[in-house]
N, C-alpha and C positions, 0 to 999 in steps of 0.2 A: 646342758643348756648354755653354760658359760663358754664352752668350746664353740658352739654355734655363733654366739655373739662376738667372740674374739675373731672367728673366721670372717664373719660378715664385715667387721670393722677393717680387718687387714685387706680383704678383697674388695672393699667399697661396694658391697652387695652385688657383686658380679661373679660369674664363673671365672675361676683363676686360669682357665685354659682358653675359653672361647669368648669371654666377656658377656655372655647372655645373662639377663637379670631375672629369669624366671626358673621355677622348679629347682631351687638351690638346696643343696644338702652337703653335710660334711662327708668327706671320703678319706678313710684311713689308708695310707700308702702300704700295700702289702710288700713283703710277707711278714714283717716283724713290727708293724706299727704299734706303739703303746697308747695310741689315742690322744696324744697331746697335740697342741697347736703346731709344734715344729714338725710333726709327722702326719699332718692332715692337710687337706686342701678343700676348698669350696668348689663343688662341681654342679653343673646343670644336669638334668635328666639325660639329655642327649649324650654328653660326654661320659657319664656313668655307664650308660647302656653300651656305648661303643667300646669302652675300656673292657667291659665284661665279655664282649664277643671275641671269639677266637678268629673268626673270618668275617668277610663281608663288611669291611670298614668303609664308611662314607669318606672317601679320600678328600673330597672338597671341604668337608667340615673341618678337617684337621689342618687346613691351611692357616688356621688361627695360630698355630704353633710358631709361625713366623714372628709374632709379637710376644706371645707368652713365654717363649724360651729364654727371653732376656730378663725375666723376673729375678729379683734379688732373693726370693724365697727358695731355699734349697728343695723343699718338697715339690714345688712347681717345676723346678729345673729337672728333678728326677722323673716326673711324669712326662714332661716334654721329651726328654731323652728316650724314655721307653717307647712312647708313641712314635717318635721319628724312626726308631729302630724297627718297629712293627711295619712301618710304611716304607722301608728301605728299597722297595721295588720302584718307588716313584723318584724320579731324578731330583725334583725340588726338595724332597725329604732328605735325600742323601746330601744335597748341598747345605741344607740347614744343619744337619748333623755334623758336617765338617766344620761349620762355623761355631757350633756350640762348645763352649769351654766349661768344664766342670772341674772343681778341685778334686784331689785324689779321694777324699772322704765321701764327697757327694757322688762321684763316679762309681765308687765301690758300692754305695747304697743303691744306685740306679741299676747296676749290673746284678745285684743280688736278687732282684725280682723277676728276672727273665732268664730263659735258657738261651744259650748261645746258638747262633746260626749253625755251627758245626754239630751241636747236639741234635738240633732239629733235623738237619740233613741226614745224620746217621741213624735216626730213628726209622725203623722199618714201617712203611705205610702200605697197607693192603688196599688196593684200588680195584674196583670192578671194571667190567668192559667199557663202561662209560666214564671212568675216571672218578667215580664217587668213592669216598673213603669208607672202608668196611671196618666195623668194630665187632668185638666178641658179643654174641647174642643176637646179632642182626639176622633178618630173614633175607635170603637171596633166591633168585629164580634162575634155573639153568637156561642158557640161550642156545644150547647145542646138545644133541644126543651124545652121551658119553658112555663108552664101553668101560665097565668097571672091571679092571684086571683082578682076577682071583675071586670075583664076586659072582661071576656067571650070569650077569644081567646087564642091561643097558639102561642108564638113567636118562629118561626122556626129557626132551626140551620142554620147558614150561613147568617142570617139577619145582615146587617150593622146598627149600632147605631151611628149616627153622633152627634158631639157636646155634649159629655157626661158632666155631672157635678158630682163632688165628694161629698159624704156625709162626712162632716168635722170630726166627731168624731168616725166614724166607717170605718175601713180600708176595710171591706168586702163588702161594699155597694157603688154602683154608681147609678146615675139616668140618664135615657135617654128616648127618644121618640121612641116608636114602634107602628105602626098602628095608629098614631095620638094621642096616649095616653102617658103621662109621667109615667114611671114605675121605680121601684127600682129593680136593678139587682145585683145579687151576683157576685163579681169579679172572682170567681173560674169558672164561666161559660162563660167568655169572653176572647178573645185574641185581643191584640192591632193590629190595621191594619197599 
């Protein structure tokens, strides 16, 4: 309760990122927040929801970072830096990120909460024929008749393959059970159900 009151006072009862004054709540900065005032910020529901999402950010909502990135509060600077990095496909976000200066300690804190773009690029992503990301346990549907080598049968188009597993180092391969046999399937011949 004291933390909420301290945050409300520091933030003047406004979201510290977008300045909205409704649906406010304390947000502990991941990954190692100790729940203190110095490692928490006051956020509105929209900012909390957007931060939690991995994709589909409302780019226009985050134009508020143009103002909030200049905050003197390190926790606000950290979140502004992280969100600008997530939005780096937008030219305005890259420009703001170029202008944002963080001291070494704050920059280290900001970087500790995100994976680097190189790590994300090197991570193997399994995509179906439509570009949807496949995950272990998903159900996919075959979009082409496939001759199963060594199986002596053809897996027919429209067959549902439940509970797939991903081949770790090969983005083009998944494994699934068809007609009682475990087979390797090329991702370009499936669509996520």
